[in-house]
N, C-alpha and C positions, 0 to 999 in steps of 0.2 A: 543474131543480129543485135546490135544495141537499140534500145528503146528510143534513145534521141541520138541526133549528129549535131554537135556543137563546133561551129567554127572557131577555131583556136589561134587568135591572132595578139602574140606578145608584143609586137611592135619595137620599141626602142628603150635602150637604158634600162631603169629599174623595172619597165614592163616585164622584161623576161622574169627578174628575180620574184616579183609578187605573182606572177603567173605561175611558176614552178612551186611556189609555196602553197597556192590555191589548188593546185593538183593533188598535193598530199591531203587536203582537207576533203575533197571531192571523192578521192577514192576511199577515205575513212568512211564517208557516209555510203559508199557502196552505190553511189549514183550511176546508173545504168546508161553510159553514154559514150559514143565514139567521138573523139576529139581529132578534128581534122585541120591540120596546121595552114595557115595563110599568110601570105608574104604581104607586108605592110611596112611602111616606116621609111627613115631617111635613107638607109643604105640602099634602098631600091629607087629613091628619088637620085641619088648620086650617080649610080651605076645603069639605071635604065630612063631616068628623066621622068618617073611615074612612081609616086610613093604609094599609091594604091593600083597595082597592075590589074589589067582585066581578068587574068585567070583567078585572081583572088574573089573577085566580083562573082564571076561564073561558079566558082567553088560554094560560095555563101548562099548562092540562090538553091543549093541542093542540100542545105542545112535547115536546123529549127531556129537556131538563133546563134547568137556569136557572144564570146568572151573576148574583150579587148584590154591589153596591157596599159600601155602609155605611147605617146607620139611625140616626137621631136618635131617643132615647126620653128622656121625662122622667115623673117621678111624677105621678101621678093628679090631684092638685090644680094643678101648673103646667101641665099640658096642658090641663085644662078652661080655664084663663085665657087660653091663647093661640087657643082657639076663635073662629071668625068671629062677631061678636056675634049674628049672625041665627041661630046653631047653639047659644048658650048657653042652659043650663037646658032642654034638651030630651033629656036623658036620654043623651047620647053620653058613652061612658066608653073612655078611651084603652087599647089593648091592644097589646102589642108584635108588629108584623106579623111580625117574624121567628119569633117563639114560635107566631104563629099558622099559619104555613107549615109548621113543624115538624109541628105537630097536623094540619093540614088535609090534608097528604099523607103523614101518618104516616112522617115521616123520622127513623126510630127510632135511627139510628146517627150520631153526629158523630164524624168522624175527623179527628184534628188533629196531623199528622206536624211534628214539632220538630228539624230538622236544622242542625248547623253547618257552613256550607260554608267550605273553607279560603280565608283571606285576609279574612274579615270581621273588622275591628277589634273589633267588638261582642260577638264570641263571648266567652263565658265560659271555655271551653275547646274546641279544636278537636276534632273527633271525636264530639262528643256526637250522638246520632242516636234520639231518642225518639218514640214514636207513641201518643197519647192517644186511647181509645176512652171517648165520653161517651154514656150514655143520653138522649137528646134530647126525650124527649116526658113524662115522668113527673117525681119526685121534687120538690125544692122548687120547681121553675119548671114545676110542672103547672098553675100558674093558678088552683088552687082557694083562695081568700082571702076574708076577712070583715073589714070594718070599717065600723060596728061589728058586733059579733057579734050576729047575730039571736036572739032569746029562745029559738026553738023549737031552734035548733042548740045554743045554751049548755044548753039544760034536758037534751038527750038526751046531750051530753057528760058533763055533771055527773051524770046517773045512772048512766052506765056506767064513768065515771073519777072517783074522788073527789077527786083533786088539781085538777080543775076548779074545785071549789066554793070554794077561798079566792081565785079572782080576783073573785067575786062582788061584794065590797066596793068594788071600784073604779068599778063601774058599766060595763054594757055598752057605752056611747058611748066609753068610755074604752080599750076593749079591741080590739086588732087581732090577728087569726090567719093565717098561712100555713102550708098543711099540706105534710106530705111523703109523698104517697101513692105507692106503689110495688108493682108486680105481679111474682109470680114469673115471669111469661110475658116481660115486658120485660127483667127481671134475666137471665133465662137467654137471652135474644137478644143482649144486649150482650155479655156473656161469651163467648158462642158465636163472635161476629163478632170479637172479640179473638183467641181462639184459632186461629181458622181464618187470620186474619191471619198470625199468628206462625208457623203451619205453612207457609203458602204462601212467605212471604219469610224461612223459616229463623232466625227470632228466637229469642233464647235464653231468655226468661222472659216470663209474664205476671204483673203484680202486681194485685190487687184491691184498691182504695182506699176505705175507708169509716170508720165510727166506731161499730162495734157494741156496744162497751163501754158508751156513752153512748145512742146510737140504737138501743136494744136490738132493736126489732121490725122497723124498716126496714133497719137496717144488716146485724141478723140474718139477714133474710131474703136480702140480698144474699150474704153471705158462706156462707150455707148452699147455697144455689142454684149459686153460684161451685164450692163443691166437688164438687159433683153433675156439672157440666158438665167440670171437670179430669178426671175418672176416663175421660172419652173421649179424651183427649190424655196419654197417660202419659210421653210423651217430652219434654214441655214442662212445666218446673217452674212451680208457681203460688206465688207468695207474698202473703201478706197484711198489709196495713199499716194504721194509722190516719192519717186525713188530716193532721192536725198533725204527726207523727213524719214522714210522707213529704215535706212541704215542707222540713223540714230536712235530710232524708237526700238529697233530689235536689241540694240546693244543694252538700251536702257530698261526696257521692258519686254524681254523675250518671251515670258508666259502669257504674254497678251494674244500672241500670234499662233496661229495653227498651220492652216494650208495657204501658201502665198502662189500667186501665179502673175507671170509677166512675160513679155517678149523677150527675144533671145538674148541679147546683151545685158539687159537689166536682170533679167533671171539668172545669168552667168554671175553677175555682181552680187545678187542676193545670196545665191547658194553658197559662194565663198565665205561671205562673212557668217552665214549661219553655220558653215562647217568649223570655222573657228570656235564658235560657241560651244562645241561638243568635242572639241580636242584637236582640230586642224583637219589638212587634208588626210591624214593618215587614217581618219574615220569617215571620210566623205565618198559615199558610193552613188552610182546613177545609173539609169537605164534610159536608152534611146528607143522609144517604143513606136512601132507604127502599126496599122491595121493587121497585118500577116507577119511581120517579122520584128525583132528587135536587137540591138547591140548593147551589151551591158559594161561599163567601163568606171573603174575608179575616176574621181576627178583630179587627182594628183598629176604632175607632169612626168617627163621620163628622168629628170635629174642625172645627167649623163655623168657626172663625179662620182656618184655613188654605184653605178653599174656594175654587176658582178660582186657586188661586196656584200649582198644580202643584208643590208643595214637598214634600209627604209621599212616603215610599219606596213604590214600587209593587211590589216584589218580592213581597209578600205575595199580591198580587193575581194576579201570574204564576205564581206556584206553585199558586194556587187554579186557574187555567185548567190548570196541570198535571196536577192532581187530577181536574179534569173530562175531560180526555183519556183519562186512565187508566180512568176509570170506563165511557167510551164504548168502551173496548178499542181505543184509537188509542195503542198502547203504544209504538211506535217514535216517533211524533211526540211523545209526553210525553217520552220520554227526550231526544229531540233539543231540547226547549224547555229541560228542566232542566240539559242540558250546556251550554246557551248562558248560562242564568242564573247557573251555577256559574263560568263562565269570565269573565263581566264582574265578578263578586265577586272573582275571585282576581285579576285584573288591577288593580282598584281604581283604574282611572283616570276612570271616570265614576260619579258616586255622589251620593246627596242629602244633606242637611245633617246627618242623623242619624249619617251614618257619616263625617262630617267633609269631605264634599265641598260644591259649590255647584250643583250640576246639579238641573235639574228634573225632574218624573216623567216628561215625556215624551221628554227627553234621554237618560234611562235607558232607556226603551222603544226608542229608536231604537238603541241601542248592543247591547242584545239581539237586535233585528232584523237588525242587521249581522253579528252572529256566526251568526245562523241562516243 
């Protein structure tokens, strides 16, 4: 019997390509795992009305963690149009499966390292080494949205908030609303995770990124909570920045920052910019981490036009596997994998099109495996 059971979720498009490449690398590591395939993605939405079937969730509950490739997501109206004709007009509403996984398994912490490996021609500057902590279950991606706004919801909000009344003239059918709901508990948790990481890995600072001067209640809650948490870590400086200014400063002075922490949407924005500083989404890994379970995924999309061509850079997926090994406390194996990845990047002999090369995803995997 294998030591670990890993839920294997290729998903859509190039998710299948990079997962196949990653299997080559994991096998070269002699990682002792059983990989259990799970159905997830756009085709299951089209033919079943459910991009994350219940059978997949039940399977995942019997595994140690999950590796996830990529997902295709589209707006509600476009998703409805692509449903099988037999499923249309039956009340099916598309909801992102990865967002649902985060909420289903309470994967509250999204960890996104952004590290510039020497030799990468796409690096903004060598030596950049940032880590983004993103609250993963609340905020703007919490999924509490309305279109149109129901009358009873509008009435309650108008009664308690005079600014709502001015929207009535447009008609409720013409109004859409997305909420940004944040709890003190989840703010405290994500900030604590960031400080604990900084303490463990001797990081120089933690920066809290939000917009409390405009988003006074939710942003204010995040900042006030962060200040309380910071008191427990007197040796680690905490900085506070606004999201818009932080984007400018990251480009201007990327070495000034170390660990950054934010709510869901702002964390998403920060991590994409940080990823570009170190070569783009082809090098951007992430872990969705809860108390007892984790789902690891690269941050790039499904790129349907490249599906099956083995064209995209698989390094993000390899680095994602490295995060999984770290979480499983296979630290020596994780270090071995990262060293092999770094060596392939440093040599620059085998590389995909984004790095100026002509090699396939599988050829890159084979080169990493050779280094191992």
